[in-house]
Each structure stands twice: as C-alpha cells, then as structure tokens.
N, C-alpha and C positions, 0 to 999 in steps of 0.2 A: 293379492298382493298390497302390502304396506305403502303407505302414503309417501313415505321415506325412499323406499325402493324406487317408487314410481318418478319421484324427484330427480333421484340418480340417473335413472335411465334415460330420462330426459334432459338433462343434463350432457351426459355421454353423447345423445345424438345428436345435440347442438355442438358440441364440440369436433364433432365429423362433417360439418358443414361451415360453409362460408357466414360471416355474421350480417354480412351487408346483401348479397343475393342468393343466400341459402342453399348454393349447390354443393352437392355432397364430394366428400372426396374419393375420387377413383382413381384408377391406374394412371391415366392421361392427366388428372388435376389433383395438385400437391396444394395443400393448404398450409401456410405459415403462420405461426404467432405474432401478434400484435408486438412491435419492437420494444414496446416500454411495459408491457404486463402481459400474465399468460391467462389470460382471461376467455379472449376472442381467438379467433382463425379467419384468415382472409386466401382467396382465391388468387388475387390480384392486387396491384398499387393501386388499381383504379376503384376497386372495392373499399379496401382500406381507407381512400381518403372521402370516399361518398358515406360511409360511416362513421367518420371521425365527431362529428357534432353531437351523433348519440351516446359515442362511445366516450367523449371526451374525459367526463367527470368521473366514471366509474374507474378510467384508465389511469387518471392522475392520482387517485386514492390508494389503488393497487399499486401502483409505483412508489408511492410512498411506504407501504406495507414493505413490499421486498426490499426496499434500500434500508429501512429499519432492522430487519430480519438480518442483514450483511453486516449494517452497524453494531447491534449489539451481541455478535456471535462472539463468544469468548475465543481470542486467538491461542492457538497452541502454544507459543512462545512471544517474547519480548521479538522486536524488529530486528535485533542481532544475532538471534536465533542461538545455535551449540557451538562450543569448541570444536574444532574439526578433530581435536587431536585426544581431548579426555572427553567429548561428548556430554560436558556438562553446561549448563546455559551461561552464555556470557552475561558478564556481570552490566549494570546498565553505567555505571561509574565509567567513563571511557579509560581513566588512567588506570583502570585495573584490568586492562587488555591492548594488545598490540598488533597493529595493522601492517600487513606484509604485502606491499604491492608489486613485488615478483610473480604471484601466483593470487593476490586479491585475497587471501584469507586473514580472517581476525583470529588472533590467539589469545586465551586468558593469560594473564600476567603469571599463573602457578606453572602451566606449561612453558611459558617462554622461559622463566627463570631454571627451570629444570633441564632445557637445553642450552642455555648460554651459560648460566654459571655453575652449574654440575657438570653436564656431561662434556661440555666441549672447555671449558677454562682449566676443569682440573684433568682433562687428557691432552689439553694444549692441542686441540684441535682448531681448525679455521671456522671462523663463525658463520652460520647458514640459517637459513630460515627454517623452523621446526618442523615445518611442514613438506616443503617442496624441496630443502635442501639446497637452493640457490644461496651463492655467497651474499652474507649481508654487505648491502651498502655502505662505503665508509666516508662519502662525502654528499651533501646535499644535492649535488649534481646528479650523480648516480641513482638517488632516491627520486629525482623528478625524471629521471628518465625511464624509470621502472614503470613510474605513474602513468607516463604518457603512453607507453607500452599497454598498460592496462585499457585506457582510454581506447586504442585502436580495436583493440577486443570488445570494445561496448561494454565494460565491468562497469556497472552503475556506481559502484563506491567511488573509484577513480574519477569518474566523471564529474560526482558532486564534489570531490575533495577538489578540482580544477575550478567548478562553479563557485565553491566557496573562495577560493583564493581571490578568484577575481571581485567578488564582492568585498572582501576585505581591503581590495586595493582600491575600492570606489567605483568599478565599471559593473554598475549594477544591471544594465543591459546584457551584456557578454555572460554574466553571472545566470540570470534568467535564462539564456540559451542552455547553458550546461545542466541547471538544475531541472528544466523541464526535460532534457532526454535522459538525465539518470531517473527522473520519476516514470516517465515511459516505460522505463526497464524495471522499475518496481521497486526505487529505492525511498525507505519508508520516510527517512531523515529528509531528503529531495522534497518529498509532499509536502511535510512540514514548512521548510523554509520556502518554498513557494506560496504557501498560506499567508505568512507573514510579508513577502514581496507584494501579494495582490491586497493585502490589508495596509500596508504602509504608502502601497502606491511606489515601490520602488522599483527602476528598470520595467516597468508595465503600468498601465492605466490602473488606479485604484479601484477594484471590485470587490465587495465582501461575500457576494455569492458565491464568486468564484474559490475567496480565501476560505471559506466555510468548507466548500468541496475539496479541497486538498486539505484541508486539518482532517475532516473525516476519515478522506484515503489514507493517511497518516496513521491515524488510531485503527482503522481497519487491519492495517500491514502490521501492527503491534507495538507502535510508538506510545509508551505510557505517558509522555508528556503532552503530547497531541489529546490522548483521551482525558486526561485530567483540565485542559484547557477547555474542550468540550463540556466537561462538567461545570466548568465555572460560568461558562455562557448560559448553558440552561438554566442555571442556579440563576444567574443575573435575570433571565426570563421568566422566571418562577415556575420552570416546568421542572420542580424538584424529583419527579420521579425518572425523569431522563437524566436528571445529574446525577441520582444516587447509583444509577446502573453504571454508569461512566465511571464513577468513583468506584465501584467494587471492582470494576475489571480492571483499570489502572492498579489498584492495590494487589489485586491477583499477579500482576505481572513485576511487583516488587516496587512500584513507586511509593516512596513512604510518605509524600505529602498527601496523597489520598485518605 
C-alpha cells in the first residue's frame, strides 16, 4: 500500500470519529461537522467546546479559505438577472429597464417599448404590464399601493425601494430596518446599501467589519459595483492579486470601470 493511500484511509477513518473523544459514528451516534469548517466532526456540543482550543487556529484558516471560494466564484449573471420576457441579461444601467410592482418583475427597455409603444399604442389597447398584464398605474398613489402590496408579499425589491425612500427622507433608522429585511431575502443592492450604512454610521453604529461583510455579500450576489469597490479596497491594502480577481469578475459582468 502506498503512503498516499495509507494517509487517505487514515483521514477517512478520522472523519468517522469524533475529533474530541474519538468515538466512532454508529447507528445511535451521529456526528456533526464543525459549524465554521468542514475539517472535523463531533458527537456532541460538549466535545466541540472541549476541542475548540486545539481546533481553533485550523478552523479559522479553513473558514477563510471557504469564504474565499465563495467570494471569488464567478456569478452566472449580474444581480439583476435576465429579462423575464426576452430572457436576455438585464442592463446595468437602470435607465434601460423598467420595474413593475404589480408582479415584481423588471423588464428590459426593449420589451417594454415593444409592449407599450408598438403593441398597445398602435392597437389602441389599455396599457398593461408586459409580464402579468395588470393595468399600468396612472398615478403615483396607485404605484405606491402596488409597491406596498409587494412589500406584504415579502418582495425584496419592493422592500428595498421603501427602505431607500425612507433613507432619502432622512429616516436612516427605519431605512436600515427595511434594507436589513430586503438583504435577508437576498437582495444584492440592499446588501450594498447596508455596507454604506455601516461604513458611514447611518441608522446604525459604525462598524467597518460588518460594512465589509455586506459589501462582500453584495459582490457574491452579482453586484458589479460592490465587486469593483472590493477591488479598490484590496488595492489600497496592496493585496493586488485579490484586487485583480475582483476587477476581472466585475469586468465580466459588464462593469466598464473595471
């Protein structure tokens, strides 16, 4: 048997045992992996606590590696995704897309134009959402009503929009609550805005570490601007290899400044 095979067998055997007490996994004993890494397993919370001093340094190193694997993975698309009608990637320039809060969809300007100016105007049809065919709001009051209906349905985009509105009106604490909710539901832009709130101490106590965390979450979710800002931070800290990785990903998502 080769040395490498012997090492692999030994590692596999160790994976079947509690890293603290050494008890093997059997029918009545189930082992669970360390919360922060995938290197060791434990039979109980007590064993995990007792083994923490020995495992701590290795665990932190592995946790950083796992975080970087997620952080530097190329997103399939930008944070906006695809137009639900033509299935082409939505443009980063928000002026080239239209949000519809009746159904929560974002439509590219081309599909919106084809629906509104060609199909409906030429045929003299009622103006409707290109996706769900709900009548288009004619007043700001109707638009806000649709938006609040989407908030009640936990639509992260609508929740973020309400948060931004409160922020623009100077109520940063209420804005922070809405943005936190939207971020928990996976909204990339909400993550990015929270990073700014923590960086500047608006609506919440200033915390650079949390600001960086939310900036990374926005980048992971495909927001190119967040990725670009991470690159600038890494460059400032002279970690140019990491900066270049961020710039490449942002550029591949269509962010021209990268």
